[in-house]
VOPAGU-2260 file (C-alpha; in pm, 1 decimal, decimal comma):
REM VOPAGU-2260
SITE   aa  ch    i         X         Y         Z
SITE  MET   A    0      18,3     -38,7      27,0
SITE  GLU   A    1     280,1     216,8      70,4
SITE  LYS   A    2     462,9     162,1    -238,0
SITE  THR   A    3     123,6     245,6    -441,8
SITE  SER   A    4      75,2     587,7    -247,7
SITE  ASN   A    5     449,9     652,2    -304,4
SITE  GLN   A    6     331,7     612,2    -701,6
SITE  LYS   A    7      47,0     822,3    -695,6
SITE  GLU   A    8     200,3    1111,6    -541,1
SITE  LYS   A    9     458,1    1118,0    -844,2
SITE  ILE   A   10     167,7    1221,2   -1029,0
SITE  THR   A   11     191,2    1545,0   -1081,0
SITE  LYS   A   12     -94,3    1779,5   -1222,9
SITE  GLY   A   13      38,9    1861,8   -1526,9
SITE  ALA   A   14     137,8    1530,5   -1636,4
SITE  LEU   A   15    -241,1    1433,5   -1597,5
SITE  GLY   A   16    -392,5    1720,6   -1737,1
SITE  LYS   A   17    -178,9    1618,2   -2058,5
SITE  PHE   A   18    -311,0    1276,6   -2058,8
SITE  LEU   A   19    -652,2    1362,2   -2021,5
SITE  ILE   A   20    -606,0    1613,3   -2344,2
SITE  LEU   A   21    -447,8    1296,9   -2531,9
SITE  ILE   A   22    -746,4    1136,1   -2429,4
SITE  LEU   A   23    -965,2    1353,4   -2538,0
SITE  PHE   A   24    -762,9    1438,2   -2870,1
SITE  ILE   A   25    -783,9    1063,6   -2948,4
SITE  ILE   A   26   -1142,7    1057,5   -2885,2
SITE  GLY   A   27   -1202,4    1370,2   -3125,9
SITE  ALA   A   28   -1021,9    1231,8   -3397,4
SITE  VAL   A   29   -1196,7     887,7   -3414,3
SITE  SER   A   30   -1475,5    1083,2   -3422,3
SITE  LEU   A   31   -1362,3    1353,6   -3678,3
SITE  TYR   A   32   -1301,2    1026,7   -3953,9
SITE  ARG   A   33   -1665,8     862,9   -3859,8
SITE  VAL   A   34   -1871,9    1121,4   -3728,9
SITE  THR   A   35   -1815,9    1420,8   -3998,1
SITE  PRO   A   36   -1791,7    1449,7   -4347,9
SITE  LEU   A   37   -1460,0    1366,6   -4414,5
SITE  LYS   A   38   -1468,6    1040,2   -4495,0
SITE  ASP   A   39   -1634,1    1181,6   -4825,2
SITE  PHE   A   40   -1356,2    1382,7   -4836,2
SITE  LEU   A   41   -1108,1    1127,1   -4865,7
SITE  THR   A   42   -1246,7     935,7   -5208,8
SITE  PRO   A   43   -1077,8     980,0   -5572,6
SITE  GLN   A   44   -1283,9    1213,5   -5698,1
SITE  SER   A   45   -1231,9    1434,0   -5425,6
SITE  LEU   A   46    -879,5    1408,0   -5390,3
SITE  SER   A   47    -818,4    1421,2   -5772,4
SITE  ARG   A   48   -1009,4    1807,0   -5758,3
SITE  VAL   A   49    -833,7    1960,4   -5484,1
SITE  LEU   A   50    -454,4    1789,0   -5647,9
SITE  ALA   A   51    -537,2    1944,1   -6020,6
SITE  ALA   A   52    -537,6    2245,7   -5915,5
SITE  THR   A   53    -199,7    2232,8   -5738,1
SITE  GLY   A   54     -14,7    2112,5   -6043,4
SITE  LEU   A   55     306,6    1969,2   -5981,0
SITE  TRP   A   56     266,5    1994,1   -5589,8
SITE  ALA   A   57      16,8    1747,9   -5578,1
SITE  PRO   A   58     255,5    1475,8   -5470,6
SITE  VAL   A   59     393,7    1721,8   -5190,1
SITE  LEU   A   60      20,6    1851,6   -5074,5
SITE  PHE   A   61     -90,2    1491,2   -5096,0
SITE  ILE   A   62     213,4    1325,6   -4822,6
SITE  VAL   A   63     117,3    1656,7   -4611,2
SITE  LEU   A   64    -242,3    1563,4   -4596,4
SITE  GLU   A   65    -186,5    1137,3   -4593,3
SITE  ALA   A   66      34,9    1253,1   -4223,2
SITE  ILE   A   67    -235,3    1451,2   -4137,8
SITE  ALA   A   68    -526,6    1182,3   -4192,7
SITE  ILE   A   69    -323,4     924,3   -4004,2
SITE  SER   A   70    -179,3    1117,7   -3723,6
SITE  LEU   A   71    -579,0    1175,2   -3701,8
SITE  PHE   A   72    -693,1     773,5   -3692,0
SITE  VAL   A   73    -750,0     728,7   -4028,5
SITE  PRO   A   74    -689,9     414,5   -4133,6
SITE  ALA   A   75    -346,4     421,2   -4346,7
SITE  SER   A   76    -466,4     175,9   -4589,1
SITE  ILE   A   77    -703,8     436,7   -4732,7
SITE  PRO   A   78    -504,2     725,2   -4833,2
SITE  ILE   A   79    -234,0     450,3   -4976,8
SITE  ILE   A   80    -468,5     264,1   -5160,9
SITE  LEU   A   81    -634,8     611,6   -5299,4
SITE  GLY   A   82    -245,2     744,3   -5398,8
SITE  ALA   A   83    -233,6     418,8   -5538,4
SITE  GLY   A   84    -539,6     502,6   -5781,6
SITE  LEU   A   85    -400,0     880,2   -5817,7
SITE  PHE   A   86     -55,8     852,5   -5857,8
SITE  GLY   A   87      10,6     499,7   -6019,8
SITE  ALA   A   88     194,2     232,0   -5836,7
SITE  GLY   A   89     541,1     378,8   -5880,5
SITE  TRP   A   90     509,0     732,8   -5728,6
SITE  GLY   A   91     182,5     603,7   -5481,0
SITE  PHE   A   92     417,9     423,8   -5322,2
SITE  PHE   A   93     714,3     664,9   -5272,8
SITE  CYS   A   94     422,4     911,4   -5163,1
SITE  GLY   A   95     240,3     643,1   -4992,8
SITE  TRP   A   96     553,5     614,9   -4791,4
SITE  LEU   A   97     664,4     939,6   -4678,8
SITE  GLY   A   98     338,1    1028,7   -4618,8
SITE  ALA   A   99     284,3     755,6   -4331,4
SITE  LEU   A  100     628,0     820,1   -4208,9
SITE  GLY   A  101     521,9    1151,1   -4180,4
SITE  GLY   A  102     179,0    1030,2   -3976,0
SITE  ALA   A  103     413,9     834,0   -3750,0
SITE  SER   A  104     638,9    1103,0   -3671,7
SITE  VAL   A  105     313,7    1326,5   -3574,7
SITE  ALA   A  106     140,3    1054,2   -3389,8
SITE  PHE   A  107     461,2    1005,4   -3205,9
SITE  PHE   A  108     559,2    1349,5   -3094,6
SITE  VAL   A  109     173,7    1426,5   -2989,9
SITE  GLY   A  110     157,2    1073,9   -2781,2
SITE  ARG   A  111     504,6    1201,6   -2651,6
SITE  THR   A  112     469,8    1513,4   -2564,2
SITE  LEU   A  113      98,4    1443,3   -2413,1
SITE  GLY   A  114      99,0    1123,6   -2230,1
SITE  ARG   A  115     451,0     960,0   -2163,2
SITE  ASP   A  116     491,1    1206,1   -1888,9
SITE  PHE   A  117     172,9     972,9   -1693,0
SITE  ILE   A  118     243,4     707,4   -1800,3
SITE  ALA   A  119     578,3     714,5   -1662,4
SITE  SER   A  120     481,3     779,2   -1299,2
SITE  MET   A  121     228,6     471,5   -1356,3
SITE  ILE   A  122     454,9     195,8   -1430,7
SITE  GLY   A  123     579,5     -46,2   -1169,6
SITE  ASP   A  124     872,4    -177,6   -1152,8
SITE  ARG   A  125     782,1    -460,1   -1314,5
SITE  LEU   A  126     654,2    -307,4   -1643,7
SITE  ARG   A  127     966,6     -49,6   -1594,1
SITE  LYS   A  128    1211,4    -335,7   -1726,8
SITE  TYR   A  129     981,2    -379,6   -2072,1
SITE  ASP   A  130    1014,7      -4,5   -2075,8
SITE  ASP   A  131    1396,1     -19,6   -2047,0
SITE  ALA   A  132    1459,4    -310,9   -2336,9
SITE  ILE   A  133    1191,5    -123,8   -2531,7
SITE  GLU   A  134    1471,4     177,3   -2474,6
SITE  ARG   A  135    1821,8     -72,6   -2533,5
SITE  ASN   A  136    1638,3    -255,3   -2855,0
SITE  GLY   A  137    1428,4      58,9   -2985,8
SITE  PHE   A  138    1488,9      -8,5   -3366,5
SITE  THR   A  139    1436,0    -373,7   -3331,0
SITE  THR   A  140    1081,3    -378,6   -3157,6
SITE  VAL   A  141     983,4    -113,9   -3377,7
SITE  LEU   A  142    1112,2    -296,5   -3682,3
SITE  TYR   A  143     955,3    -631,2   -3582,7
SITE  LEU   A  144     642,5    -433,5   -3509,4
SITE  ARG   A  145     614,6    -270,2   -3815,9
SITE  LEU   A  146     706,6    -568,8   -4013,2
SITE  LEU   A  147     426,5    -796,4   -3809,1
SITE  ASN   A  148     178,3    -495,3   -3957,8
SITE  SER   A  149      69,1    -431,8   -3622,7
SITE  PRO   A  150    -247,4    -203,6   -3656,3
SITE  PHE   A  151     -44,0     154,9   -3800,0
SITE  THR   A  152    -189,4     448,0   -3619,5
SITE  PRO   A  153    -281,1     265,5   -3281,8
SITE  MET   A  154     108,9     112,2   -3260,7
SITE  ASN   A  155     220,0     467,2   -3324,2
SITE  TYR   A  156      62,5     657,3   -3019,8
SITE  GLY   A  157     136,2     328,5   -2807,2
SITE  LEU   A  158     492,0     344,6   -2876,9
SITE  SER   A  159     550,0     699,8   -2828,9
SITE  LEU   A  160     402,3     614,9   -2495,4
SITE  THR   A  161     713,6     365,0   -2457,6
SITE  LYS   A  162    1110,9     531,9   -2366,9
SITE  VAL   A  163    1178,4     381,5   -2708,2
SITE  ARG   A  164    1418,3     712,1   -2913,5
SITE  PHE   A  165    1264,4     927,9   -3191,5
SITE  ARG   A  166    1574,2     784,0   -3383,4
SITE  ASP   A  167    1521,9     408,1   -3341,9
SITE  TYR   A  168    1129,4     464,8   -3370,1
SITE  PHE   A  169    1155,2     674,0   -3730,9
SITE  PHE   A  170    1412,7     410,1   -3890,5
SITE  GLY   A  171    1283,0     112,7   -3790,7
SITE  THR   A  172     913,2     262,8   -3949,4
SITE  GLY   A  173    1089,4     351,4   -4215,7
SITE  LEU   A  174    1233,0      36,5   -4302,4
SITE  GLY   A  175     947,9    -214,1   -4172,1
SITE  VAL   A  176     642,1     -63,5   -4316,4
SITE  PRO   A  177     790,0     -55,3   -4730,2
SITE  VAL   A  178     692,1    -428,9   -4790,5
SITE  SER   A  179     311,8    -360,4   -4669,3
SITE  ILE   A  180     238,1       8,1   -4871,0
SITE  PHE   A  181     437,9    -166,0   -5191,1
SITE  VAL   A  182     181,6    -449,1   -5177,1
SITE  ILE   A  183    -117,1    -197,4   -5134,0
SITE  THR   A  184      -0,8      -5,3   -5415,9
SITE  PHE   A  185      99,6    -298,7   -5620,7
SITE  LEU   A  186    -235,4    -456,9   -5580,2
SITE  SER   A  187    -459,6    -133,4   -5591,6
SITE  GLY   A  188    -300,3     -28,6   -5922,1
SITE  THR   A  189    -337,7    -358,0   -6085,3
SITE  LEU   A  190    -715,2    -386,9   -5953,8
SITE  LYS   A  191    -780,3     -41,1   -6072,6
SITE  GLU   A  192    -624,8    -129,0   -6417,9
SITE  VAL   A  193    -830,7    -431,1   -6435,1
SITE  TRP   A  194   -1191,7    -270,4   -6335,3
SITE  VAL   A  195   -1084,9       3,3   -6608,7
SITE  SER   A  196   -1027,8    -265,8   -6870,6
SITE  GLY   A  197   -1258,6    -573,1   -6799,1
SITE  MET   A  198    -959,7    -800,0   -6842,4
SITE  TRP   A  199   -1033,7    -957,4   -6494,4
SITE  GLU   A  200    -800,3   -1234,5   -6638,5
SITE  ASN   A  201    -509,6   -1014,2   -6551,2
SITE  LEU   A  202    -531,1   -1049,2   -6185,8
SITE  ILE   A  203    -378,6   -1375,8   -6259,8
SITE  SER   A  204     -78,6   -1300,1   -6322,0
SITE  LEU   A  205     321,1   -1362,1   -6196,6
SITE  GLU   A  206     317,0   -1007,3   -6083,0
SITE  VAL   A  207      27,8   -1061,4   -5871,8
SITE  PHE   A  208     149,2   -1373,8   -5733,6
SITE  PHE   A  209     479,9   -1228,3   -5632,7
SITE  ALA   A  210     271,2    -940,5   -5450,6
SITE  VAL   A  211     114,2   -1143,6   -5232,8
SITE  ILE   A  212     375,3   -1415,9   -5147,6
SITE  LEU   A  213     598,6   -1112,1   -5041,2
SITE  PHE   A  214     285,4    -986,8   -4843,9
SITE  ILE   A  215     242,1   -1315,0   -4668,0
SITE  PHE   A  216     644,8   -1364,8   -4644,3
SITE  SER   A  217     722,3   -1038,0   -4457,9
SITE  PHE   A  218     506,0   -1172,9   -4167,5
SITE  PHE   A  219     817,7   -1435,8   -4149,3
SITE  ILE   A  220    1117,6   -1156,9   -4187,9
SITE  PRO   A  221    1135,2   -1096,2   -3783,1
SITE  MET   A  222    1168,4   -1480,8   -3735,7
SITE  ILE   A  223    1424,2   -1461,0   -3948,7
SITE  LEU   A  224    1659,1   -1156,7   -3810,5
SITE  LYS   A  225    1570,4   -1294,5   -3476,2
SITE  ARG   A  226    1759,0   -1684,7   -3579,2
SITE  VAL   A  227    2031,3   -1448,7   -3804,9
SITE  LYS   A  228    2104,9   -1205,5   -3480,4
SITE  GLY   A  229    2118,7   -1492,1   -3280,3
SITE  ARG   A  230    2393,3   -1708,7   -3455,6
SITE  LEU   A  231    2559,1   -1393,7   -3491,0
SITE  SER   A  232    2575,2   -1347,2   -3124,5
SITE  ASN   A  233    2675,8   -1743,7   -3116,2
SITE  SER   A  234    2959,2   -1675,2   -3331,2
SITE  LYS   A  235    3072,6   -1417,1   -3156,5
SITE  GLN   A  236    3063,6   -1584,0   -2819,1
SITE  ASN   A  237    3289,6   -1879,9   -2963,6
C-alpha cells in the first residue's frame, strides 16, 4: 500500500492534465473521421480535384494530407490506396511511404508530449523493466512490429508512450513499412487497371502472385532476423 501511495504521489497535475488532453484528442480524432463529412472527402474524385489545382505540387500536398489523416486515426490503408489510384504504383508507393512516415512522426510527438509523463509515473518496477528494454532495443522492436503489420496508428501512439528513442522509432518505421505499402499500392493499382479495362484475367498473373507471396513472407521476416541475430551472437561468443 505504501508503494502504491508513493507511486501516486509522483503523478503531477500537469502530467495528468496532458494525458487527459491526449485522451480527448484521440476521441475527437476518431470521431472526426467516423462522424463528420471527412470520410466523403477521402475519395479519388474529391482528392483528384484538389490535387489537380496544385499542379506539380500535388504529390507534396498528398503526402501532407496523408500524414495529417494518419495522425487523426484514419486507417493508413485508405490514403495509401488512394495514392496508388491517383499517382500509379510507382509514385503512389513513394508518396504513401513518405506520408505514412510523416503521420507516424506526428503521432509520436503528440503522444510523447502529452502522454509519456503520465505513463512513466504510473508504471511499476515490473513494467519499467520492459520499458527500459524497449529503450535499449528500440530499433529492433519497432522494426519487428512494423514487419508484423501491427495496426499502424494505434501502434504509433502506443510506442510514443514508451522510452523508445525517436531515432530508433523513425528508422524502424521507415524500414518496416515499405513491404506492406508496396503490396497495397501494387495490388490496388492492378485492380484499378483491371476494373477500367475489364480484363479480369490479368488478376491471375505472376506479378500479383509475387505481391501476395511477398505480403505473406513479410510476417516471417522478424523470425528470420531473430534467428540471424542469434547465430551472429553465438558466433561472436565462440
